[in-house]
N, C-alpha and C positions, 0 to 999 in steps of 0.2 A: 804300669800305665798312669796311675794316679799319684805315684810317689815322687820323691825328689830324684832328679836326674843327676847322676854322679860322674858320668863319662860321656864322651861324644860331643856333638855339635848342637847348637841351637841358634835361634834368630835373635840378633840384638834388638831389644825393644825400642831403641832410639832411632836407628837408621835402617833396620831390616837386613843388615849384612849377616853372613854366616860367621859365627864365632864359636870358639871352644867353650864348653859349659863352665870350665874352671879358669878361663882367661881373666887376667887382672884388668885388662883394658881392651876396648874395641879398637882395632887398628884403623878403622874407617872414620868413626866419629869421635873417638877418644873417651867414650863413656866408661866409667869405672865399673867393674864387676858386671859386664853385660849379660852374663848367664844368670844373674839374680840368685846366686848361690844354689843353682839347680832347679829353681822354681819358675823359670821363664816359660817353659813349655806348659806348665800347669796353668799359668795365668792366661796364656793364649787360648787354652781349651775352655777357660772360664769366660770367654767373650760374651758380652751381654747384648749383642746386636739384635738378636731375635728374642731376647728375654725381657726387654724393657716394658713393652706393652702388657704382656701377661703378668709380669711382676707387680706393676702398679695396679692393674685391674683386680687381680686376686688379693693383693694386700689391702686395697680399699674395701673390697667386698667382705673380707674376713673381719675387718675392723667395724664395718657397718653392722654385720650380724652380731658381733660381740656387743656393740652398743645397744642393740635391741635386747640381747639376752641378759645383760647386767641388771636392767630395771624394766623387765617385761610388763609389769603392771602399769607403767606410766607411758607406754608407747602412744604417741600422739596421733590423732586422726583429725584434729581441728586445724584451724588456720588455713582452710581452703585446700586446693589440690596439692599445693606445695608442701603442706603439712602431712601428707599421706605417709603413714608408717615412719613417723618422726621419732627418733630416740629421745629420751628425756634429757634435760639439761644436766641432771646428776650423773647419768651414765657417760655423757660426753665429757664432763669434767674429769671423771675418773680416768678415762682413756687418754686425756691430754688435750682438751680444747684450749685454745690460746686466747689472747686479747688482753686488754689492760687490767681486767679484774684478776685473772689467774696470774699474769706475769708480774704486775706491780702490787696487786692486792694480796696475793698469796705467795709471791716469790717463786712461781713455777716457770722460770725462764726457759727451761728445756722444752716447753710446750710449743715453741715456734717450730720444732722438728716433728712433733707428733700430730699437730693440728691438720697438716695437709693430707693425712690418711683418714680423716673422719668426715662424715657427712650427716646432714640434718634431716634427711628424708629420702624416700624412694626416688623421686624425680631429681632431686639434687645429685645423687650419685649416678643416676642414669645419664643425665646430661653431661656431667664431668667425664664419665668413662667413655662416652661417645667421642668427646673431644680428644681424650688420650688416644683412643683407637685411631682417630683420623690423623692426628699430628705426630704421634710417636714414631711410626715407621719412617716418615720423611726426615725427622730430626736425627733418628738413629742412622739413616743413610748418610746424612751430611757429616755427623760428628762421630759416629760409632756408638754402640750401646752403652759403654761405660761412661763416656763423656755426657751422653744424654741423661743418664741417671744422676750424675753429678749436678747438671744444670737444673734438673727437676727438683732435687732435694734442696740445693742451695737457694734457688729462686723461691721455693715455698717458705724456707726459713726467713729469708730477707723480706718477703711479702708480709708474713705475720709479725715480724719485728716492727716493720713500718706501721702496720695496723695497730699494734699494741701501743707504740709510741704516740701515734695520733690520737688513739682513744684516751690516753692518759693526759696529754698536753694540749690537744686541740679540740676538746669537747665543746668549746664555745661555737664551733663552726656548725653549719647546717647538717642535718642528719646524714646526707649523702657524703659528707667530707669529714666527719668527726672521728673516723676510725672505728675499730671494733672493741667493744667491751668484752664480748664473749664470741669467739669466731672460729670457724673450721672450714675445711673444704680443699679440694685438689686444685681449685682454679688459680691459686697463686702460682703453683708449679706449672700449670698449663700456660699461663701468661708468660712464664719464664721460657717455655719452649718457643712461644711466638717471638719473644725477644731474641732467642738464639737464631731463629730463621731470618729475622731482620738483619742480624749481624752477619750471617752467612751471605745473604744477598749483597751486602755492602762489601764484604771481604772478597767475594768472588766476582764482583762487578756485574751482578745479575739484576737489572732493573725490574724484571718480571717478578722475581722473588721478593724484592723490596715492596713492590706494589701489592702483592698478595698479603704479605705480613702487615703492611700498613692498613689494608682493608680489614683484616682480622682485628687489629688493635682498635680501630675506630668503632667497628661494630660491637666489640666486646665492651668498650668503655661506654658507648651509648646505652647499651642494655643495662649496664650498672647504674647509670645516672637516671634511668627512667623506671626501673623496677626497684621497689623498696627492699630493704634487708640484704642487699648485696654489698659486700665489703670492698669498696673501691680502692681503699688504701692497700689492701692485700694484693689486689690485681695490679695496681700501678707499681708497688714495690716488687712484686714478682717479675713484672715486665722489665723493670730496670735491672733487677738482679740477674735475670737470664741473659740480658744483653751484655752486662759487664763481665759476668763469669765466662762468657764465650770468648772474650778477648784473651783471657788466660789460657783457654783450651784450644785456641787457633784451629778452626775446622779444616784449614788447608794443609795441615800437617797430619801424618799418620797417627792413629791411636796407638799409645804405647802401654807398656806394662804398668807404669805408674798410674795411668788412668784407671786401670782395673783395680789397683790397690786403693786408690782414692774413692772409687765408687763403692767398694766393699766397706770401707771405713765410714763413708757417709750413710750407707744403709744400716750399718751396725749402730751408729749414733742415733738414727731414727728409732730403731728397735729398742735401744737403751732408754730413749726418752719415753717411749710408751710404757716400758716396764717400770720405770721410776714413777710415772704418773699413776699407774695402777697401784703400786706398792704404797705410795703416799696418799692416794685418793680414796682407796677402799675404807681405811679406818675413818676418814671424814664422812663418807657416805653412811657407814654403820652408826657413827655418833649422831648423825642427823636424823636417823630413823628412831 
């Protein structure tokens, strides 16, 4: 059931036609090796349509708990209600916080992939996970779960890259626009999901969806410009990233096996970024103590 299929028929991941698992070419769409060497069925079973929301929520929750456990003696309670149960900066650095200081100051470029899984306090993660819970099912319905995961991870990386670049080269701008020196959070990926909804509305010709997405964007950016310590460059970069990536993923075409592979690769890269952050960051934490 879970192994490689060696005989029989399967579904072509490009056009959905029935093909032999060992066929060299799909007779309908011309795709080479449509049986994916016997793994096409396994990739279909690995569909992420119902897994995106729990994957992100459990992943962020696990990273939040880890950030509290690494440096429990420094858990923050100050800084008002938004600082409730805030992990220390040291623990966030170890787990892969991004921004101009880690990326340019320490050469930790991979943190643009790890930072979207980290949060700076209890309310921070609660608000972001509520947004994932509300947006995730709709985007998964439009794009499929694998493509939604690709959008989320790619938009998060693009958002934190934009924030790090702005923090390094635009520090002369006002606080709301100078980028992030030390930044984390799922909101860059969340804005990427909103960008994907906006693109779907344009691609499908739905004025209602475009209006809804535009309203979300305006509200989100207004909140960012009126509340301090919000990384607006990560939000704007994530929004642009989600919109642009959705062109490549074309929501009006069926989700294919390649999308599942790409989603798994993107997830593996995120995990690898976290592992590298921990492996390189723990010695620095120990030396600092």
